[in-house]
N, C-alpha and C positions, 0 to 999 in steps of 0.2 A: 701626586699630590691629590688628595679629595678633594674639592668645589667646594668653598662654602655656599649655603641655602642662597638662597636672593633675598633680603628682606632680614634676616635672621644675623645682626650683630654679634660680635664675640661679646661676652662678660668680662667687662674691666676686672683684674687678678687686685684682689686690695688685700696689702700684707705689711707689714709694722714698717716695712720702708715706706709707706705711702703717706707717712705724715700721720696727724694725732687723731685718733676715732672722735668722728664729732657724733654729740649730743646734737637731739633739737628739742626745746624744750617748747612746748604748746601752752597757748590761753587757759587750758584747760587741767594745767598742772603737769600732764603727764612729758614724760619725755623718750622719745626715738629715737633708739641707735640704727642709723642709719647703716654703720657696717651690717650688720646685721637683721636691718630695717623690722624689726620688732620693737616694743614699746617697752620698757625696763623703769624699774624702780631701784630706788635711794638705794638700797640694799645692793644692787648690782652694780651702782657706780662707786661701793663703795668697795663693794669686790674687786673692781678695777683697780681703785688704790694699794688694795693689798697684793695686787698681782704687779704693782709698777707698771702698771699699763699708762700708755696715752691718750688723753683725750680732755676734748674740752665740749661747752654746751654752749651752744649761740641758739639767743632766740630766733623761735620759725619766722615769724612777721620780717624783723629788723635787724637780723643779722650779730647784735649784739651779744658782745664775750661776755656769760652765762656764769662760769665755770668757778671764780669765788664766792659767787654765792653758794654753790649747790653745796660744795665744800665746805661752804662757816652750817649750811643747814644740816650735813653730817656729821657736824661736830655737837652744832644742838639737838638732835636726834642723842649722839652715845654722851654727853652730860648730862643728859635729861636722865637716861637708866642707866642702873649698872655703878659704877664708881667711876665719879670724876677726875677729870686728867686735872681742873683750876681751880682749885679753894677762888673763894667767894673775895676774899684781900689781893689776891690774885687778881683777877677781872678786874675788879675798881682798877688797882693802880695801869691793868693797859688800859683803860677806858680815858685817863687822868693826862694820857700818851698822845691823843686825840688833839687834834688841832694847837700842840708842844709843839714848839720849836722841833723839841728832839723827833718829833713823832716818825719822821721817815728812818732818820737813823734808827732808833730802835727797834721798826721791825727789819732792817739789814744787822742788826744785834742779836737779835731773839734767830733768825732762819741761822745765822754763821753758827752760832750756839747749837743750835738744834742737831746740823749738816754735819760738827763736831763730836755731838753727841749718838750720830747713828754711824761716822766712821769708826767713833771707837768701838762698840757693840759688835760690827762687821769683824771688825780687828781681833775681837777677844772672844768670840761667838764658839759654841765647840764646833766641831765638822760635824757636816751634814747640816748645821741647823739654818733655816728659809729665813731674814729677819721681816720678811712683808706678810708669813703665814702664822695668822696670831694662835693657830694648834701646835706648830713645830717651835715655837719661842716666845713659852705665858711669862708675866711675868714670876710665878713661882720658882721655874729654870734659873729667870737670870738668877732670882731671888739666890739660890743654889749653886748657881757658878759662880755669882759674887763672894760665897763665904768662901767655895775652894778654893779663889784668888787670894786669899786672904790678903794684909797687910798690904802686899805688892796693889793689886787693884783700885785697893783703900783711897792709897796714898794716889797713886793714879789722878782716879777722880777727885780727892784732896787742890792735887795742884791742877787739874783742868776748872778747878771748881776758882781757884783765888789766880790766876790767870786772867779766866774771864771777868772777874770781878776788880780787878789791875787793868783790863784793856778800858771796863764801861769809867771805872772813875779816869781816866786819862782822856779818854773822849772828852767828859765832862768837863775838866778843866782844860780842851784844846778848844773849847765849843765859849766859856766863861772867857777866854782871852782874845780872840776875834769876835766876840761882842764887847769886848771894855775897848776893844780897838778900834770897833769900828763907828762906839755911840761917846768918844768921847768930845769935850765940851758944849754938851745937852747939856740945861738946867737941870739939878739935880742930882747930876752924875759927880762923884768924888774925882777930882784933880791929882 
């Protein structure tokens, strides 16, 4: 067995099993990838998202988790250029839920619906199509696929939307019942 030279420490092997990739954000707004020991851009972070890589963004000084703010920045950049995903009306509706008693439930509701939509895409995607890769799963390809599936796919999506609407209505009714039982006997309440 060859002896290791004194003073030369072995390099740690970093792999996907070692946890999420850590990116440090410095006060000068630069992002530093600790795995590759290089500065990166938001475009690089977007590529990590598209490649389904796990990562977290930490403030270089405080260690505070900044992942959400970086992801929101990427969304803002995407919404500002090209074809936006969110309409002004949808964004206004989302803003109205901040501070509302349903804020936490709305986030979970949107997340669950988006996950269901992704699972539908995976289930019905043509062979060889990688969902995270924008080059292999273009909007045109998805539209062509939806057209090719005909009424079966459209009825499945319709059923999904109806189920989603029903779930939200049930959630609202349950909240109203709970609120009604909590606040009985207060002045101004109907008995």
